[in-house]
C-alpha beads as a LAMMPS data file, in Angstrom:
LAMMPS data file: protein, C-alpha beads

473 atoms
472 bonds

1 atom types
1 bond types

-500.0 500.0 xlo xhi
-500.0 500.0 ylo yhi
-500.0 500.0 zlo zhi

Masses

1 110.0

Atoms # bond

1 1 1 367.673 202.456 363.091
2 1 1 369.800 205.073 364.203
3 1 1 370.993 205.682 360.691
4 1 1 367.474 206.286 358.851
5 1 1 366.492 208.266 362.143
6 1 1 369.434 209.529 361.092
7 1 1 367.631 210.569 357.366
8 1 1 364.999 212.449 359.120
9 1 1 364.666 216.489 357.851
10 1 1 364.882 217.316 361.922
11 1 1 368.697 215.786 362.231
12 1 1 369.194 217.812 358.916
13 1 1 369.061 221.438 360.313
14 1 1 372.045 222.739 359.793
15 1 1 373.364 224.901 363.157
16 1 1 374.457 228.050 363.812
17 1 1 378.017 229.191 361.102
18 1 1 377.306 226.430 358.654
19 1 1 378.905 227.606 355.051
20 1 1 375.639 227.663 352.440
21 1 1 378.619 226.394 350.253
22 1 1 378.928 223.276 351.365
23 1 1 375.364 222.729 349.838
24 1 1 376.324 222.367 346.022
25 1 1 378.844 220.238 346.015
26 1 1 376.335 217.743 347.627
27 1 1 374.210 218.219 345.161
28 1 1 377.026 217.687 343.201
29 1 1 377.399 214.321 343.980
30 1 1 374.244 213.503 343.044
31 1 1 373.750 215.245 339.565
32 1 1 376.901 214.089 339.022
33 1 1 376.451 210.003 338.865
34 1 1 372.680 210.137 337.953
35 1 1 374.044 212.040 334.530
36 1 1 375.078 209.145 333.572
37 1 1 372.414 208.714 331.558
38 1 1 373.775 210.694 329.112
39 1 1 376.841 208.741 328.261
40 1 1 374.453 205.079 327.283
41 1 1 375.116 205.586 324.517
42 1 1 379.465 204.563 325.273
43 1 1 377.846 200.521 326.108
44 1 1 374.663 200.408 323.589
45 1 1 376.860 198.924 320.360
46 1 1 377.310 196.686 322.474
47 1 1 374.749 195.957 323.942
48 1 1 373.340 195.420 320.724
49 1 1 375.793 193.101 319.949
50 1 1 375.162 191.219 323.461
51 1 1 371.507 190.833 323.005
52 1 1 371.546 190.613 319.107
53 1 1 368.692 193.490 319.299
54 1 1 368.004 196.247 317.123
55 1 1 369.334 199.633 317.774
56 1 1 365.571 200.489 318.516
57 1 1 365.108 197.598 321.503
58 1 1 368.273 199.055 323.017
59 1 1 367.608 202.781 322.655
60 1 1 364.278 201.707 324.459
61 1 1 366.457 201.766 327.893
62 1 1 366.980 204.809 327.509
63 1 1 364.108 206.429 326.762
64 1 1 361.980 204.058 329.378
65 1 1 364.623 206.226 332.208
66 1 1 364.146 209.774 330.880
67 1 1 359.670 208.543 331.002
68 1 1 360.260 207.337 334.580
69 1 1 362.301 210.397 335.358
70 1 1 360.281 212.345 334.992
71 1 1 356.817 210.161 336.405
72 1 1 358.890 209.885 339.705
73 1 1 359.682 213.398 339.587
74 1 1 355.560 214.441 339.747
75 1 1 354.321 211.673 342.045
76 1 1 357.027 211.874 344.744
77 1 1 357.800 215.328 344.140
78 1 1 355.640 216.025 347.684
79 1 1 356.969 213.667 349.648
80 1 1 360.229 214.814 348.759
81 1 1 359.371 218.213 349.759
82 1 1 357.961 216.474 353.420
83 1 1 360.789 214.243 353.887
84 1 1 363.392 216.489 353.211
85 1 1 366.509 216.207 351.081
86 1 1 368.455 213.739 353.200
87 1 1 366.071 210.918 352.714
88 1 1 365.215 211.824 349.615
89 1 1 368.729 211.018 347.714
90 1 1 369.561 208.079 350.152
91 1 1 366.094 206.813 348.197
92 1 1 367.758 207.845 345.397
93 1 1 371.016 206.164 345.692
94 1 1 369.183 203.261 346.324
95 1 1 367.222 202.934 343.114
96 1 1 369.793 204.088 341.352
97 1 1 372.788 201.516 342.130
98 1 1 369.634 198.831 342.387
99 1 1 369.387 199.446 338.842
100 1 1 372.537 198.767 337.164
101 1 1 372.642 195.905 339.581
102 1 1 369.370 194.832 338.547
103 1 1 370.674 195.806 334.776
104 1 1 373.236 193.782 335.722
105 1 1 371.759 190.792 335.852
106 1 1 369.807 191.177 332.961
107 1 1 372.671 191.325 330.625
108 1 1 374.741 188.197 332.050
109 1 1 371.005 185.858 331.585
110 1 1 370.845 187.711 328.124
111 1 1 367.024 188.941 329.452
112 1 1 366.784 192.442 327.717
113 1 1 363.731 193.355 330.354
114 1 1 365.445 192.838 333.701
115 1 1 367.546 195.398 331.293
116 1 1 364.511 197.577 330.854
117 1 1 363.334 197.064 334.233
118 1 1 366.723 197.670 335.966
119 1 1 368.223 200.515 334.376
120 1 1 364.836 202.027 333.091
121 1 1 361.543 201.283 335.311
122 1 1 363.995 201.243 338.592
123 1 1 367.014 203.749 337.809
124 1 1 364.509 205.982 336.521
125 1 1 362.801 206.420 339.989
126 1 1 366.553 207.063 340.910
127 1 1 366.824 209.930 338.260
128 1 1 364.208 211.805 338.936
129 1 1 363.622 211.799 342.658
130 1 1 367.878 212.615 342.762
131 1 1 367.245 215.132 340.175
132 1 1 364.382 217.196 342.353
133 1 1 366.065 215.964 346.011
134 1 1 368.707 219.092 346.316
135 1 1 366.896 221.707 344.161
136 1 1 363.964 223.714 347.201
137 1 1 366.834 222.955 349.191
138 1 1 369.665 224.792 347.195
139 1 1 366.668 227.767 346.453
140 1 1 366.245 228.216 350.265
141 1 1 369.902 228.641 350.785
142 1 1 370.112 231.083 348.058
143 1 1 367.240 233.239 348.325
144 1 1 369.888 236.099 346.760
145 1 1 371.185 233.900 343.738
146 1 1 368.965 231.182 343.090
147 1 1 369.939 231.117 339.767
148 1 1 373.709 230.458 340.511
149 1 1 372.377 227.992 343.286
150 1 1 370.139 225.434 340.922
151 1 1 372.488 226.210 338.164
152 1 1 375.690 224.535 339.689
153 1 1 373.765 221.370 340.220
154 1 1 372.004 221.249 337.609
155 1 1 375.270 221.812 335.821
156 1 1 375.940 218.646 337.155
157 1 1 373.365 216.365 335.666
158 1 1 374.323 217.913 332.774
159 1 1 378.040 217.411 333.163
160 1 1 377.898 213.537 334.049
161 1 1 378.195 212.057 330.784
162 1 1 381.683 214.158 330.585
163 1 1 382.938 211.927 333.455
164 1 1 381.132 208.782 332.494
165 1 1 382.117 208.046 328.811
166 1 1 385.537 208.329 329.280
167 1 1 385.806 206.416 332.385
168 1 1 382.896 203.465 331.650
169 1 1 385.779 203.401 328.087
170 1 1 388.047 202.365 330.054
171 1 1 386.920 199.860 332.359
172 1 1 385.657 197.908 330.226
173 1 1 389.086 197.907 328.610
174 1 1 390.208 196.847 331.853
175 1 1 388.279 194.289 332.129
176 1 1 387.549 193.513 327.995
177 1 1 392.026 193.098 326.767
178 1 1 390.229 192.977 323.427
179 1 1 387.937 196.111 323.351
180 1 1 389.720 199.264 321.893
181 1 1 388.665 202.752 323.823
182 1 1 389.193 204.731 320.611
183 1 1 387.757 202.836 318.196
184 1 1 383.814 203.905 318.513
185 1 1 382.844 200.457 316.645
186 1 1 384.649 198.285 318.936
187 1 1 382.531 195.625 320.794
188 1 1 383.033 194.666 324.871
189 1 1 382.599 191.268 326.098
190 1 1 379.119 190.176 327.995
191 1 1 381.203 189.978 330.940
192 1 1 382.976 193.259 330.607
193 1 1 379.036 194.883 330.654
194 1 1 378.272 192.654 333.356
195 1 1 381.438 193.966 335.645
196 1 1 380.666 197.770 333.997
197 1 1 377.569 197.721 335.432
198 1 1 378.233 196.162 339.180
199 1 1 381.214 198.628 338.797
200 1 1 379.078 201.119 338.262
201 1 1 376.101 200.771 341.038
202 1 1 378.814 200.303 343.765
203 1 1 380.652 203.583 342.812
204 1 1 377.477 206.017 342.067
205 1 1 376.373 204.642 345.561
206 1 1 379.409 205.622 347.726
207 1 1 380.094 209.199 345.690
208 1 1 376.029 210.117 346.110
209 1 1 376.463 208.945 350.211
210 1 1 379.100 211.489 350.679
211 1 1 375.908 214.469 348.815
212 1 1 373.808 212.540 350.987
213 1 1 375.769 212.606 354.829
214 1 1 376.637 216.293 353.811
215 1 1 373.107 217.675 352.866
216 1 1 371.333 220.035 355.352
217 1 1 367.879 222.502 355.435
218 1 1 368.482 226.220 356.583
219 1 1 366.975 226.630 359.720
220 1 1 363.805 228.610 360.060
221 1 1 364.076 232.463 359.377
222 1 1 367.427 231.588 357.830
223 1 1 368.586 234.526 355.617
224 1 1 371.989 235.096 354.214
225 1 1 374.048 238.041 356.411
226 1 1 373.935 241.131 354.375
227 1 1 371.132 240.432 352.421
228 1 1 368.202 242.419 352.308
229 1 1 365.457 239.936 350.922
230 1 1 363.312 243.481 349.597
231 1 1 364.955 243.361 346.842
232 1 1 363.687 240.321 345.923
233 1 1 360.781 241.156 346.831
234 1 1 360.353 243.950 345.612
235 1 1 360.629 242.714 341.519
236 1 1 356.656 242.642 340.289
237 1 1 357.156 238.703 338.995
238 1 1 358.693 237.395 342.415
239 1 1 356.240 236.286 345.150
240 1 1 356.231 236.831 348.853
241 1 1 353.356 233.966 349.285
242 1 1 352.948 230.398 349.251
243 1 1 351.416 227.699 346.248
244 1 1 351.396 224.547 347.013
245 1 1 351.745 221.813 344.792
246 1 1 347.999 221.260 344.208
247 1 1 347.181 224.322 343.680
248 1 1 349.709 225.591 340.849
249 1 1 348.865 222.926 338.019
250 1 1 345.315 224.500 338.819
251 1 1 346.516 228.345 338.017
252 1 1 347.542 228.374 333.953
253 1 1 350.950 229.348 334.130
254 1 1 351.658 226.584 335.667
255 1 1 350.426 224.966 332.069
256 1 1 352.114 227.755 330.730
257 1 1 355.456 227.471 332.022
258 1 1 354.837 223.689 331.242
259 1 1 354.818 224.610 327.436
260 1 1 358.185 227.071 327.707
261 1 1 360.215 223.754 329.030
262 1 1 358.454 221.507 326.844
263 1 1 359.535 223.975 323.854
264 1 1 362.968 224.262 324.449
265 1 1 363.689 221.143 325.650
266 1 1 362.292 219.631 322.660
267 1 1 364.400 221.878 320.528
268 1 1 367.535 221.145 322.195
269 1 1 367.066 217.891 321.684
270 1 1 366.847 217.518 318.323
271 1 1 369.924 218.771 317.848
272 1 1 370.906 216.290 320.556
273 1 1 369.691 213.238 319.084
274 1 1 371.029 213.533 316.170
275 1 1 374.182 215.347 316.666
276 1 1 377.125 212.892 315.158
277 1 1 375.804 212.344 311.398
278 1 1 374.014 215.220 311.379
279 1 1 377.457 217.553 311.016
280 1 1 378.330 214.244 308.987
281 1 1 375.354 215.192 306.740
282 1 1 375.975 218.936 306.036
283 1 1 379.306 219.031 304.773
284 1 1 379.040 216.110 302.666
285 1 1 380.582 215.790 299.155
286 1 1 379.630 213.908 296.303
287 1 1 378.497 211.269 298.047
288 1 1 381.011 211.197 301.325
289 1 1 381.488 213.101 304.104
290 1 1 384.296 215.942 304.542
291 1 1 383.683 215.171 308.231
292 1 1 385.845 212.145 309.786
293 1 1 383.865 210.104 312.703
294 1 1 386.484 210.858 314.877
295 1 1 386.264 214.431 314.837
296 1 1 381.613 213.922 314.832
297 1 1 382.952 212.624 317.814
298 1 1 384.449 215.674 319.479
299 1 1 381.584 218.244 318.025
300 1 1 379.521 215.672 320.808
301 1 1 381.589 216.060 323.577
302 1 1 381.662 219.616 322.542
303 1 1 378.023 219.837 322.668
304 1 1 378.241 218.347 325.758
305 1 1 380.556 221.498 327.264
306 1 1 378.114 223.819 325.710
307 1 1 374.921 221.856 327.513
308 1 1 377.242 221.709 330.735
309 1 1 378.284 225.317 330.904
310 1 1 374.553 226.742 329.503
311 1 1 372.936 225.634 332.580
312 1 1 375.647 227.427 334.920
313 1 1 376.200 230.350 332.824
314 1 1 372.516 231.306 332.006
315 1 1 370.994 230.437 334.850
316 1 1 373.021 232.761 336.839
317 1 1 372.499 235.767 334.175
318 1 1 368.506 235.108 334.955
319 1 1 370.307 236.431 338.512
320 1 1 371.228 239.647 337.159
321 1 1 368.193 240.283 334.099
322 1 1 364.851 238.554 335.425
323 1 1 363.345 234.954 334.269
324 1 1 360.820 235.757 332.203
325 1 1 363.637 237.941 330.141
326 1 1 365.836 234.591 330.185
327 1 1 363.325 232.404 328.491
328 1 1 362.571 235.354 325.877
329 1 1 366.173 234.633 325.190
330 1 1 366.145 231.418 325.373
331 1 1 363.346 231.354 322.449
332 1 1 363.639 234.280 320.943
333 1 1 366.913 233.568 320.061
334 1 1 367.090 229.964 319.542
335 1 1 364.804 230.772 316.604
336 1 1 366.653 232.943 314.516
337 1 1 370.039 230.374 315.324
338 1 1 367.948 227.903 314.300
339 1 1 366.724 229.497 311.021
340 1 1 370.481 230.347 310.696
341 1 1 371.391 226.886 310.780
342 1 1 368.656 225.802 308.700
343 1 1 369.314 228.389 305.964
344 1 1 374.092 228.754 306.074
345 1 1 374.665 226.365 308.195
346 1 1 376.590 224.054 305.363
347 1 1 378.355 227.390 304.435
348 1 1 381.464 226.370 307.289
349 1 1 381.542 224.267 309.601
350 1 1 383.418 226.619 312.422
351 1 1 379.218 228.151 311.543
352 1 1 377.761 225.497 312.203
353 1 1 379.664 224.024 315.540
354 1 1 379.025 227.550 317.054
355 1 1 375.249 227.976 315.985
356 1 1 374.737 224.237 317.673
357 1 1 376.694 225.362 320.604
358 1 1 375.253 227.731 321.829
359 1 1 371.462 226.644 320.825
360 1 1 372.582 223.851 323.014
361 1 1 373.845 226.008 325.836
362 1 1 369.970 227.636 325.778
363 1 1 368.601 223.635 326.177
364 1 1 371.176 223.275 329.489
365 1 1 370.496 226.475 330.595
366 1 1 366.006 225.893 330.661
367 1 1 366.797 223.371 333.028
368 1 1 369.449 225.080 335.086
369 1 1 366.288 228.136 334.772
370 1 1 363.217 226.841 335.640
371 1 1 363.465 225.920 339.264
372 1 1 364.491 229.745 340.002
373 1 1 361.360 230.777 337.677
374 1 1 359.348 228.361 339.990
375 1 1 360.515 229.840 343.041
376 1 1 359.876 233.593 341.830
377 1 1 355.952 232.526 340.602
378 1 1 354.923 230.184 343.366
379 1 1 357.707 231.206 346.423
380 1 1 359.880 227.968 348.010
381 1 1 357.053 226.196 349.850
382 1 1 356.732 222.922 347.614
383 1 1 358.429 223.779 344.452
384 1 1 359.757 221.097 344.735
385 1 1 357.072 218.956 343.793
386 1 1 356.097 221.872 341.576
387 1 1 359.494 221.344 339.761
388 1 1 358.866 217.573 339.828
389 1 1 355.141 217.827 337.688
390 1 1 356.699 220.554 335.724
391 1 1 359.600 217.703 334.741
392 1 1 356.745 215.977 332.614
393 1 1 357.756 218.431 330.307
394 1 1 360.789 217.192 329.897
395 1 1 359.914 213.858 329.642
396 1 1 357.242 214.585 326.330
397 1 1 359.607 216.583 324.296
398 1 1 362.183 213.433 324.674
399 1 1 359.600 211.663 322.813
400 1 1 358.753 214.066 320.543
401 1 1 362.160 215.768 319.490
402 1 1 363.453 212.467 318.047
403 1 1 359.988 211.829 317.089
404 1 1 359.651 215.325 315.025
405 1 1 363.538 215.197 313.745
406 1 1 363.710 211.311 312.868
407 1 1 360.144 211.563 311.029
408 1 1 361.294 214.491 308.802
409 1 1 365.002 212.194 308.012
410 1 1 363.182 209.384 306.955
411 1 1 361.245 210.739 304.596
412 1 1 364.727 212.496 303.571
413 1 1 366.292 209.625 302.482
414 1 1 368.365 206.530 303.938
415 1 1 371.145 207.950 306.705
416 1 1 374.829 208.018 305.033
417 1 1 372.831 209.868 302.071
418 1 1 371.308 212.650 303.667
419 1 1 372.484 216.140 302.722
420 1 1 372.113 219.810 304.039
421 1 1 368.584 220.299 303.007
422 1 1 366.972 217.392 304.041
423 1 1 367.304 218.630 307.445
424 1 1 365.588 222.491 306.957
425 1 1 362.002 221.349 307.038
426 1 1 363.064 219.212 310.551
427 1 1 364.844 222.158 311.406
428 1 1 362.749 225.040 310.226
429 1 1 359.982 223.171 312.719
430 1 1 362.288 223.707 315.533
431 1 1 361.469 227.145 314.721
432 1 1 358.089 227.118 315.346
433 1 1 358.525 225.168 318.022
434 1 1 360.382 227.958 319.842
435 1 1 357.485 230.883 318.243
436 1 1 355.218 228.609 320.529
437 1 1 357.168 229.037 323.618
438 1 1 357.716 232.302 322.829
439 1 1 354.592 233.462 322.871
440 1 1 353.757 231.205 326.135
441 1 1 356.108 232.795 327.834
442 1 1 355.159 235.979 327.184
443 1 1 351.526 235.524 328.768
444 1 1 352.903 233.969 331.745
445 1 1 351.734 236.495 334.507
446 1 1 351.507 236.259 338.474
447 1 1 349.693 233.140 340.463
448 1 1 345.787 234.955 341.531
449 1 1 345.733 235.482 345.215
450 1 1 343.298 233.018 345.589
451 1 1 345.595 230.750 344.734
452 1 1 347.721 231.029 347.584
453 1 1 347.913 229.062 350.817
454 1 1 346.118 231.453 353.486
455 1 1 347.134 229.320 356.151
456 1 1 350.473 229.414 355.414
457 1 1 352.439 232.905 356.568
458 1 1 354.577 234.942 353.975
459 1 1 358.007 233.501 352.506
460 1 1 359.401 234.288 355.889
461 1 1 362.967 234.509 353.511
462 1 1 361.928 236.596 350.940
463 1 1 359.510 239.004 353.402
464 1 1 362.403 239.578 355.710
465 1 1 361.122 237.887 359.154
466 1 1 361.728 235.116 361.214
467 1 1 358.551 232.933 362.149
468 1 1 357.963 234.787 364.868
469 1 1 357.378 238.229 363.151
470 1 1 361.227 239.497 364.138
471 1 1 364.633 240.536 361.680
472 1 1 367.036 237.750 360.746
473 1 1 370.486 238.866 361.650

Bonds

1 1 1 2
2 1 2 3
3 1 3 4
4 1 4 5
5 1 5 6
6 1 6 7
7 1 7 8
8 1 8 9
9 1 9 10
10 1 10 11
11 1 11 12
12 1 12 13
13 1 13 14
14 1 14 15
15 1 15 16
16 1 16 17
17 1 17 18
18 1 18 19
19 1 19 20
20 1 20 21
21 1 21 22
22 1 22 23
23 1 23 24
24 1 24 25
25 1 25 26
26 1 26 27
27 1 27 28
28 1 28 29
29 1 29 30
30 1 30 31
31 1 31 32
32 1 32 33
33 1 33 34
34 1 34 35
35 1 35 36
36 1 36 37
37 1 37 38
38 1 38 39
39 1 39 40
40 1 40 41
41 1 41 42
42 1 42 43
43 1 43 44
44 1 44 45
45 1 45 46
46 1 46 47
47 1 47 48
48 1 48 49
49 1 49 50
50 1 50 51
51 1 51 52
52 1 52 53
53 1 53 54
54 1 54 55
55 1 55 56
56 1 56 57
57 1 57 58
58 1 58 59
59 1 59 60
60 1 60 61
61 1 61 62
62 1 62 63
63 1 63 64
64 1 64 65
65 1 65 66
66 1 66 67
67 1 67 68
68 1 68 69
69 1 69 70
70 1 70 71
71 1 71 72
72 1 72 73
73 1 73 74
74 1 74 75
75 1 75 76
76 1 76 77
77 1 77 78
78 1 78 79
79 1 79 80
80 1 80 81
81 1 81 82
82 1 82 83
83 1 83 84
84 1 84 85
85 1 85 86
86 1 86 87
87 1 87 88
88 1 88 89
89 1 89 90
90 1 90 91
91 1 91 92
92 1 92 93
93 1 93 94
94 1 94 95
95 1 95 96
96 1 96 97
97 1 97 98
98 1 98 99
99 1 99 100
100 1 100 101
101 1 101 102
102 1 102 103
103 1 103 104
104 1 104 105
105 1 105 106
106 1 106 107
107 1 107 108
108 1 108 109
109 1 109 110
110 1 110 111
111 1 111 112
112 1 112 113
113 1 113 114
114 1 114 115
115 1 115 116
116 1 116 117
117 1 117 118
118 1 118 119
119 1 119 120
120 1 120 121
121 1 121 122
122 1 122 123
123 1 123 124
124 1 124 125
125 1 125 126
126 1 126 127
127 1 127 128
128 1 128 129
129 1 129 130
130 1 130 131
131 1 131 132
132 1 132 133
133 1 133 134
134 1 134 135
135 1 135 136
136 1 136 137
137 1 137 138
138 1 138 139
139 1 139 140
140 1 140 141
141 1 141 142
142 1 142 143
143 1 143 144
144 1 144 145
145 1 145 146
146 1 146 147
147 1 147 148
148 1 148 149
149 1 149 150
150 1 150 151
151 1 151 152
152 1 152 153
153 1 153 154
154 1 154 155
155 1 155 156
156 1 156 157
157 1 157 158
158 1 158 159
159 1 159 160
160 1 160 161
161 1 161 162
162 1 162 163
163 1 163 164
164 1 164 165
165 1 165 166
166 1 166 167
167 1 167 168
168 1 168 169
169 1 169 170
170 1 170 171
171 1 171 172
172 1 172 173
173 1 173 174
174 1 174 175
175 1 175 176
176 1 176 177
177 1 177 178
178 1 178 179
179 1 179 180
180 1 180 181
181 1 181 182
182 1 182 183
183 1 183 184
184 1 184 185
185 1 185 186
186 1 186 187
187 1 187 188
188 1 188 189
189 1 189 190
190 1 190 191
191 1 191 192
192 1 192 193
193 1 193 194
194 1 194 195
195 1 195 196
196 1 196 197
197 1 197 198
198 1 198 199
199 1 199 200
200 1 200 201
201 1 201 202
202 1 202 203
203 1 203 204
204 1 204 205
205 1 205 206
206 1 206 207
207 1 207 208
208 1 208 209
209 1 209 210
210 1 210 211
211 1 211 212
212 1 212 213
213 1 213 214
214 1 214 215
215 1 215 216
216 1 216 217
217 1 217 218
218 1 218 219
219 1 219 220
220 1 220 221
221 1 221 222
222 1 222 223
223 1 223 224
224 1 224 225
225 1 225 226
226 1 226 227
227 1 227 228
228 1 228 229
229 1 229 230
230 1 230 231
231 1 231 232
232 1 232 233
233 1 233 234
234 1 234 235
235 1 235 236
236 1 236 237
237 1 237 238
238 1 238 239
239 1 239 240
240 1 240 241
241 1 241 242
242 1 242 243
243 1 243 244
244 1 244 245
245 1 245 246
246 1 246 247
247 1 247 248
248 1 248 249
249 1 249 250
250 1 250 251
251 1 251 252
252 1 252 253
253 1 253 254
254 1 254 255
255 1 255 256
256 1 256 257
257 1 257 258
258 1 258 259
259 1 259 260
260 1 260 261
261 1 261 262
262 1 262 263
263 1 263 264
264 1 264 265
265 1 265 266
266 1 266 267
267 1 267 268
268 1 268 269
269 1 269 270
270 1 270 271
271 1 271 272
272 1 272 273
273 1 273 274
274 1 274 275
275 1 275 276
276 1 276 277
277 1 277 278
278 1 278 279
279 1 279 280
280 1 280 281
281 1 281 282
282 1 282 283
283 1 283 284
284 1 284 285
285 1 285 286
286 1 286 287
287 1 287 288
288 1 288 289
289 1 289 290
290 1 290 291
291 1 291 292
292 1 292 293
293 1 293 294
294 1 294 295
295 1 295 296
296 1 296 297
297 1 297 298
298 1 298 299
299 1 299 300
300 1 300 301
301 1 301 302
302 1 302 303
303 1 303 304
304 1 304 305
305 1 305 306
306 1 306 307
307 1 307 308
308 1 308 309
309 1 309 310
310 1 310 311
311 1 311 312
312 1 312 313
313 1 313 314
314 1 314 315
315 1 315 316
316 1 316 317
317 1 317 318
318 1 318 319
319 1 319 320
320 1 320 321
321 1 321 322
322 1 322 323
323 1 323 324
324 1 324 325
325 1 325 326
326 1 326 327
327 1 327 328
328 1 328 329
329 1 329 330
330 1 330 331
331 1 331 332
332 1 332 333
333 1 333 334
334 1 334 335
335 1 335 336
336 1 336 337
337 1 337 338
338 1 338 339
339 1 339 340
340 1 340 341
341 1 341 342
342 1 342 343
343 1 343 344
344 1 344 345
345 1 345 346
346 1 346 347
347 1 347 348
348 1 348 349
349 1 349 350
350 1 350 351
351 1 351 352
352 1 352 353
353 1 353 354
354 1 354 355
355 1 355 356
356 1 356 357
357 1 357 358
358 1 358 359
359 1 359 360
360 1 360 361
361 1 361 362
362 1 362 363
363 1 363 364
364 1 364 365
365 1 365 366
366 1 366 367
367 1 367 368
368 1 368 369
369 1 369 370
370 1 370 371
371 1 371 372
372 1 372 373
373 1 373 374
374 1 374 375
375 1 375 376
376 1 376 377
377 1 377 378
378 1 378 379
379 1 379 380
380 1 380 381
381 1 381 382
382 1 382 383
383 1 383 384
384 1 384 385
385 1 385 386
386 1 386 387
387 1 387 388
388 1 388 389
389 1 389 390
390 1 390 391
391 1 391 392
392 1 392 393
393 1 393 394
394 1 394 395
395 1 395 396
396 1 396 397
397 1 397 398
398 1 398 399
399 1 399 400
400 1 400 401
401 1 401 402
402 1 402 403
403 1 403 404
404 1 404 405
405 1 405 406
406 1 406 407
407 1 407 408
408 1 408 409
409 1 409 410
410 1 410 411
411 1 411 412
412 1 412 413
413 1 413 414
414 1 414 415
415 1 415 416
416 1 416 417
417 1 417 418
418 1 418 419
419 1 419 420
420 1 420 421
421 1 421 422
422 1 422 423
423 1 423 424
424 1 424 425
425 1 425 426
426 1 426 427
427 1 427 428
428 1 428 429
429 1 429 430
430 1 430 431
431 1 431 432
432 1 432 433
433 1 433 434
434 1 434 435
435 1 435 436
436 1 436 437
437 1 437 438
438 1 438 439
439 1 439 440
440 1 440 441
441 1 441 442
442 1 442 443
443 1 443 444
444 1 444 445
445 1 445 446
446 1 446 447
447 1 447 448
448 1 448 449
449 1 449 450
450 1 450 451
451 1 451 452
452 1 452 453
453 1 453 454
454 1 454 455
455 1 455 456
456 1 456 457
457 1 457 458
458 1 458 459
459 1 459 460
460 1 460 461
461 1 461 462
462 1 462 463
463 1 463 464
464 1 464 465
465 1 465 466
466 1 466 467
467 1 467 468
468 1 468 469
469 1 469 470
470 1 470 471
471 1 471 472
472 1 472 473
């Protein structure tokens, strides 16, 4: 009982002198672990062999996890706000670890539905709760630099695969000496997969516990030393009012931001999901690609770096130029980059890599910037819950992006025979998708007063006063 009570919000209030720079590492401890979801391709071939299943049947595992991420973030967002980050991060760790353990049972018994239930459903719930749990806390600790704060944490989710991919390969080779971690076609045994899932489940739970017991919330009325809240409150797109999650979804602004995120993610996933075969197909001569399989694998790793770096660099930049302008960059310049990739991407490998990398940096930046955008528009009152509801756009884009790309490619020919020409209809379609998002972002306006919470005072941090109306020094 003492352990459970330590998870309550009232026991997580930071004491005087507590450094806010301890909060991003706590958030990173969670996001680096759940970012493993991007590394499922490492053992996909082994799962196909073990279950004797199709690529689609195994790929569904990841799809279920992403859909559950969006649904659990939307449904559980208000609960996360009410109970605080420590309890939410603990619940996330329990679901995430349990997902691996149930998945291991499914692999051991060759019951694929248990892997769907474990990694997909149970683990997906852990993904959603874990993804949003530190967000509102970071924003409250960094009212002066919310883009920087959320960028540092959400960068961890994008970079989780950079740690998990080589780690998983080495663990598989440790548990199965016949597995070659340097060969993408090498298949690990079922026993090695079971051991991998058990190891990851236990290890991730322990790492996430570091975040659980180090996260804190600021005391009422706290603000950074030497920071003048009026510099934020004076900006036209930043509110000092409070908007509840229930009211937020009634506003046109929320749904415009939903469209913005959906379009940005759909376009990014279009590159991410098809990256390795795409670069090989773009540079094909006489039916043979001039890009080796190993080089294509390196390209995927490079895109992960762009994805991760964009989450930090672009979200930090948004603190300087504003959230609406940065999304104009993501979507507007994104249209130009996609059109250039379609028309000229096959002229030189370096040009292709540069264009795809910047597009993926915008994809990552969009994820990291949106919590700060929501803070600006709706205030800090229930920003985590609002963020959770907005992430349903990610779930929808996770289905739409691959469908658009694969639908066009299936009509063009068989994998391994495609050329750059086969990709152009899909890429120009993505230009249209980004144009819709660009228009939606232009239409974003401050929330009308009728949606503000009348029973709550202005945000005490942005208004520069404590709960009693005095200056917090």
